[in-house]
C-alpha positions in Angstrom: -22.4 -24.8 15.4 -20.4 -22.7 13.0 -17.6 -20.6 14.4 -18.4 -16.8 14.4 -17.2 -14.9 11.4 -14.9 -11.9 11.4 -17.8 -9.4 11.6 -19.2 -11.1 14.6 -15.8 -11.2 16.3 -15.3 -7.5 15.5 -18.7 -6.7 17.1 -17.9 -8.7 20.2 -14.5 -7.0 20.6 -15.9 -3.6 19.8 -18.3 -3.7 22.7 -15.5 -3.1 25.2 -12.8 -1.5 23.0 -15.0 1.4 21.9 -14.9 2.8 25.4 -11.5 1.5 26.6 -9.3 3.0 23.8 -7.9 6.5 24.1 -9.9 9.5 23.0 -12.6 9.9 25.7 -16.4 10.1 25.0 -16.1 11.9 21.7 -14.0 9.2 20.2 -16.0 6.4 21.9 -19.0 7.8 19.9 -17.1 8.0 16.7 -15.7 4.4 17.1 -19.2 3.2 17.8 -20.6 4.9 14.7 -17.8 3.3 12.6 -18.7 -0.1 14.0 -22.4 0.4 13.4 -21.7 1.5 9.8 -19.5 -1.5 9.2 -22.1 -3.8 10.7 -24.8 -2.4 8.4 -22.6 -2.7 5.3 -20.7 -5.9 6.2 -17.2 -6.7 5.3 -16.4 -7.0 1.5 -17.0 -10.4 -0.2 -16.9 -12.0 -3.6 -20.2 -10.3 -4.6 -18.5 -6.9 -4.2 -17.2 -6.0 -7.7 -13.9 -4.5 -6.5 -13.2 -7.4 -4.1 -14.3 -10.4 -6.1 -10.8 -11.8 -6.8 -9.7 -11.9 -3.1 -9.8 -15.0 -0.9 -12.0 -13.6 1.9 -11.8 -16.9 3.8 -8.1 -16.3 4.2 -8.8 -12.9 5.8 -11.4 -14.4 8.1 -8.7 -16.7 9.6 -7.1 -13.8 11.5 -8.3 -13.0 15.0 -10.2 -9.7 14.8 -9.9 -8.7 18.5 -7.4 -6.8 20.6 -3.9 -7.6 19.4 -1.2 -8.8 21.8 1.7 -6.4 22.1 5.3 -7.6 22.0 8.4 -5.5 22.8 10.2 -4.6 19.5 13.8 -5.8 19.6 15.9 -2.8 18.4 18.8 -5.0 17.4 16.6 -7.4 15.4 14.9 -4.4 13.7 18.3 -3.0 12.7 19.1 -6.1 10.7 16.0 -5.6 8.6 16.4 -1.9 7.8 17.8 -0.6 4.6 20.9 1.6 4.6 19.5 4.8 3.1 21.7 7.9 3.3 20.4 10.9 5.2 17.1 9.1 5.9 14.9 10.1 8.9 13.5 6.9 10.4 10.0 6.8 11.9 8.9 3.4 13.3 5.3 2.2 13.8 5.1 -1.1 15.7 1.8 -2.9 15.7 0.0 0.3 14.8 1.7 2.6 17.4 4.4 5.1 17.0 7.7 4.0 18.6 9.8 7.1 19.5 12.6 5.0 21.0 13.2 3.2 17.7 12.8 6.4 15.6 15.3 9.1 14.9 15.1 11.8 17.6 16.1 14.6 15.2 13.4 16.2 13.1 14.4 17.9 9.8 13.7 21.6 9.4 10.2 22.2 7.9 9.0 18.7 9.0 6.5 18.0 11.8 5.9 14.5 13.2 2.8 13.9 15.4 2.2 10.8 17.5 -1.5 10.1 16.8 -1.8 7.9 19.9 -0.5 10.6 22.2 -2.7 13.1 20.5 -5.8 11.0 21.2 -4.9 11.1 24.9 -3.8 14.7 25.0 -6.3 16.5 22.7 -9.1 14.2 21.4 -10.8 17.1 19.6 -7.7 17.8 17.6 -7.5 14.2 16.5 -11.1 14.3 15.5 -10.5 17.2 13.2 -7.3 15.8 11.8 -8.4 12.2 10.9 -10.8 11.6 8.1 -14.0 9.9 9.1 -14.3 7.1 6.6 -17.6 5.8 5.2 -18.4 7.9 2.2 -17.1 5.2 -0.2 -18.2 1.6 -0.6 -14.5 0.5 -0.4 -14.0 2.2 3.0 -15.1 -0.8 5.1 -11.6 -1.8 6.3 -10.9 1.9 6.9 -14.0 2.0 9.1 -12.5 -0.9 11.0 -9.3 1.1 11.6 -11.4 4.1 12.6 -13.0 2.0 15.3 -10.0 0.2 16.7 -6.8 2.2 15.8 -5.1 3.4 19.0 -2.2 5.1 17.3 -0.3 6.0 14.2 1.6 9.0 12.8 1.0 12.4 11.1 3.9 13.7 8.9 3.5 17.3 7.8 5.9 19.2 5.5 5.6 23.0 5.9 4.7 25.1 2.8 7.8 25.8 0.7 10.0 23.3 2.6 12.4 20.9 0.8 13.2 17.9 2.9 16.6 16.8 1.6 16.7 13.2 3.0 14.0 10.6 2.6 11.5 10.0 5.3 11.8 6.3 6.2 8.5 5.1 7.6 8.8 1.5 8.9 5.7 -0.6 9.7 6.6 -3.5 12.0 4.4 -6.4 13.0 6.0 -7.8 16.2 3.3 -10.0 17.8 4.5 -13.5 18.7 0.9 -14.8 18.5 -1.8 -14.4 15.8 -3.1 -10.8 15.9 -4.7 -8.0 14.0 -3.4 -4.4 14.4 -4.9 -1.1 13.1 -2.9 1.9 12.0 -3.7 5.5 11.0 -1.2 7.5 8.8 -1.6 11.1 7.6 0.8 12.7 5.2 0.5 16.4 4.4 2.7 18.3 2.0 2.1 22.1 2.1 2.1 24.3 -0.9 5.4 24.1 -2.7 6.8 21.4 -0.4 9.0 18.6 -1.6 9.4 15.2 0.1 10.4 11.6 -0.6 8.7 9.1 1.6 9.7 5.4 1.8 7.3 3.0 3.5 8.8 -0.4 4.5 6.5 -3.2 5.8 8.2 -6.0 7.7 7.1 -8.7 10.2 9.0 -10.6 12.8 8.6 -14.3 13.5 6.1 -16.7 12.0 2.9 -15.5 13.7 -0.2 -14.9 11.6 -0.5 -11.2 11.8 -2.8 -8.9 9.8 -2.1 -5.2 9.5 -5.0 -2.9 8.5 -3.9 0.6 7.5 -6.1 3.6 6.9 -4.0 6.4 5.4 -4.6 9.9 4.0 -2.4 12.0 1.7 -2.8 15.7 0.9 -0.7 17.7 -1.5 -1.0 21.5 -1.5 -0.5 23.7 -4.6 2.7 22.8 -6.5 3.8 20.3 -3.9 5.9 17.3 -5.0 5.8 13.9 -3.2 7.7 10.8 -4.3 6.4 7.8 -2.5 8.1 4.3 -2.4 6.3 1.4 -0.8 8.0 -2.0 -0.1 5.9 -4.9 1.3 8.4 -7.4 2.7 6.2 -9.3 5.1 6.9 -12.8 6.6 5.1 -15.8 5.0 2.2 -15.7 7.5 1.7 -12.0 7.6 -0.9 -10.1 5.6 -1.7 -6.4 4.9 -4.8 -4.5 3.9 -4.5 -0.8 3.2 -6.8 2.0 2.2 -5.2 5.2 0.9 -7.2 8.3 0.1 -5.2 11.1 -1.6 -6.1 14.7 -2.7 -3.9 16.7 -5.0 -4.2 20.5 -5.4 -3.3 22.4 -8.6 0.1 22.0 -10.0 1.1 19.3 -7.6 3.0 16.1 -8.6 2.7 12.7 -6.9 4.7 9.6 -7.8 4.1 6.2 -6.2 6.2 3.1 -6.6 4.4 0.0 -5.0 6.4 -3.2 -4.5 4.3 -6.1 -3.2 7.0 -8.7 -2.8 6.3 -10.6 0.5 3.6 -11.8 2.8 0.7 -14.2 2.6 -1.8 -11.7 1.3 -1.7 -8.0 0.3 -4.7 -6.0 -0.6 -4.0 -2.3 -1.5 -6.7 0.3 -2.2 -5.7 3.7 -3.6 -8.3 6.4 -4.2 -6.8 9.5 -5.7 -8.4 12.8 -6.7 -6.5 15.2 -9.1 -8.4 18.3 -8.0 -6.6 21.3 -9.4 -5.4 22.5 -12.8 -2.2 20.9 -14.1 -2.1 18.2 -11.4 -0.2 15.1 -12.3 0.6 11.6 -10.9 2.6 8.6 -11.9 1.7 5.2 -10.4 4.1 2.3 -10.8 3.5 -1.1 -9.3 5.1 -4.5 -9.3 3.8 -7.6 -7.4 5.0 -11.1 -7.0 2.4 -13.9 -6.1 4.4 -17.1 -5.8 3.6 -20.2 -3.7 0.1 -19.7 -2.6 0.4 -16.0 -2.0 -2.3 -13.4 -3.0 -1.8 -9.8 -4.1 -4.8 -7.7 -5.0 -4.3 -4.1 -6.2 -7.2 -1.7 -6.7 -6.7 1.9 -7.9 -9.3 4.7 -8.7 -7.9 7.9 -10.1 -10.4 10.8 -10.5 -9.5 13.6 -12.8 -11.4 16.6 -11.5 -9.4 19.7 -12.6 -8.5 20.6 -16.2 -5.3 19.6 -17.9 -4.6 16.9 -15.4 -2.4 13.9 -16.2 -2.1 10.3 -15.0 0.4 7.6 -16.1 0.0 4.1 -14.6 2.3 1.1 -15.2 1.6 -2.0 -13.2 3.2 -5.4 -13.6 2.5 -8.7 -12.0 4.2 -12.1 -11.8 2.5 -15.3 -10.5 4.0 -18.7 -10.0 3.1 -21.9 -8.2 -0.6 -21.5 -7.1 -0.2 -17.7 -6.6 -3.0 -15.4 -7.4 -2.8 -11.8 -8.4 -5.2 -9.1 -9.5 -5.1 -5.5 -10.7 -8.3 -3.5 -10.9 -7.7 0.0 -12.0 -10.3 2.7 -12.8 -9.8 6.1 -14.3 -12.7 8.6 -14.0 -12.5 11.8 -16.1 -15.1 14.1 -14.7 -17.0 16.8 -16.7 -14.7 19.5 -15.3 -11.5 17.8 -16.4 -11.2 19.1 -20.0 -7.8 18.5 -21.5 -7.0 15.5 -19.2 -4.4 13.0 -20.3 -4.5 9.5 -18.8 -2.9 6.2 -19.6 -3.0 2.9 -17.8 -1.1 -0.3 -18.5 -1.3 -3.7 -16.7 1.2 -6.4 -17.9 1.3 -9.7 -16.2 3.4 -12.9 -16.4 2.3 -16.4 -15.5 5.2 -18.7 -14.8 3.3 -21.9 -13.9 0.1 -23.5 -15.2 -1.8 -23.1 -11.9 -0.9 -19.5 -11.3 -3.6 -16.9 -11.9 -3.7 -13.1 -12.6 -6.8 -11.1 -13.3 -6.5 -7.6 -14.8 -9.4 -5.2 -15.1 -8.5 -1.7 -16.5 -11.4 0.7 -16.7 -12.1 4.2 -18.2 -15.1 6.4 -17.4 -15.0 9.6 -19.5 -17.6 12.4 -18.9 -16.1 15.1 -21.2 -14.7 15.5 -24.7 -11.3 16.8 -25.6 -9.3 14.3 -23.5 -6.6 11.7 -24.3 -7.2 8.4 -22.5 -5.9 4.9 -23.2 -5.6 1.7 -21.3 -4.5 -1.9 -21.9 -3.8 -5.2 -20.2 -2.0 -8.4 -21.1 -1.6 -11.6 -19.2 0.5 -14.4 -20.7 3.6 -16.6 -20.4 7.1 -15.9 -21.5 7.6 -15.3 -25.2 8.6 -18.6 -26.9 10.6 -16.9 -29.6 12.7 -15.0 -27.0 13.3 -18.2 -25.1 14.4 -20.0 -28.2 16.8 -17.1 -29.1 18.5 -17.2 -25.7 18.7 -21.0 -25.7 20.1 -21.0 -29.2 22.9 -18.7 -27.9 24.0 -21.2 -25.3 21.8 -20.5 -22.2 20.0 -23.5 -20.6 16.1 -23.1 -20.6 15.9 -22.5 -16.9 18.4 -19.6 -17.0 16.8 -18.2 -20.1 13.4 -18.1 -18.4 14.9 -16.4 -15.3 16.6 -13.8 -17.4 13.5 -12.9 -19.3 11.5 -12.7 -16.0 14.0 -10.5 -14.4 14.1 -8.2 -17.5 10.3 -8.0 -17.3 10.6 -6.7 -13.7 13.4 -4.3 -14.3 11.3 -2.0 -16.5 9.6 -1.1 -13.2 12.4 -1.5 -10.6 14.8 0.5 -12.8 12.7 3.6 -12.2 13.0 3.4 -8.4 14.6 6.6 -7.3 16.4 5.2 -4.2 19.2 2.8 -5.0 19.0 0.8 -1.7 15.2 0.2 -2.3 15.9 -0.8 -5.9 18.6 -3.3 -4.7 16.4 -4.8 -2.0 13.5 -5.2 -4.4 15.6 -6.9 -7.0 17.2 -9.2 -4.4 13.7 -10.3 -3.2 12.8 -11.0 -6.8 16.0 -12.9 -7.5 15.4 -15.2 -4.5 12.0 -16.2 -6.0 13.2 -16.8 -9.6 14.4 -20.2 -10.9 18.1 -19.4 -11.4 18.7 -17.6 -8.2 22.5 -17.4 -8.5 22.4 -15.8 -11.9 19.8 -13.3 -10.7 21.9 -12.3 -7.8 24.8 -11.6 -10.1 22.6 -9.5 -12.4 21.3 -7.5 -9.4 
């Protein structure tokens, strides 16, 4: 008899969890609806156009039931954190907010809400605050989080506030045994607010843990959010995330995604530029070495007039690593004057490595400027020859060119400690590690 698949295991676990988790009857009904919707749609598979490059059998290996909890070691956590000046640390361990590991001070103009505590204290407020996923075909893992998440965090910047130091949001997987944990995150920047948010994903030990994040981002009029994201998971850890973002007129959103660790990373970003003059910049860099997999999917919808998008994603694959970038830009009929560009450049370092790039444009109105492009190849033979002819050995020359390929993205990172950490992780994976450390 075949072992039950993840959907069957989810259904079996959900029968009890839907009523045992916090939130009372109203949330039990909502969790049940999420499970029913997920059961009717099924988990994504290779027949789903936006998921066809992912190894779904690898996801199915993780135990989709209640995760074991382990106490987070504060001393061990401290060794993994980056030293970021004036940062306000917020820690989520196995999907739940950890006040004892987070900074007790809250910056003026900033509000931090423990979603787990809110579920217990005021379930109706939590119902109103958290988006009910399901309207989009790619919401299926968000439905899973809606059914099983017992906690998470809301971060709200008041209108007009300028938060001087970065918000350091740490996601920690602590379980000593194989597990799956669900997390909800809500970020709200009021009109005219300015924040820098740094998300750092880490995992302790060698356990096979899978994190599933359902997150929402809202920018008010003229708000500015700079968002850095570093995936530094352990070799057996994996992460799936679903981000849904809405930007009001005149707001600016900048994201820097660095997928540089873990066994598997699947990132979904669905972003709507709703108001006039809204703009976003999306930078991404992924490394798929060994047998790692990284799969990035973005969908940016230009709704308001005179909106702007710039995307620059780069990928490196080595060994038997597999990467994918699937980016779609939709310019709606209301978005006259939109300006959108999308670039995906990818580098294969070994014959068995694989990267799939799929940039897409859907334009429903005239008087716009839209362009996209994708390249996937090996290192330039002429550049290699030039460096070798100047005295470098071939291995060092290859490492130098690869590092330069990455630095076009890492050089734009606005926080120096994050930039140094990213380049150190890259250097450790390139052929001439000592040289790369010196360059970093």
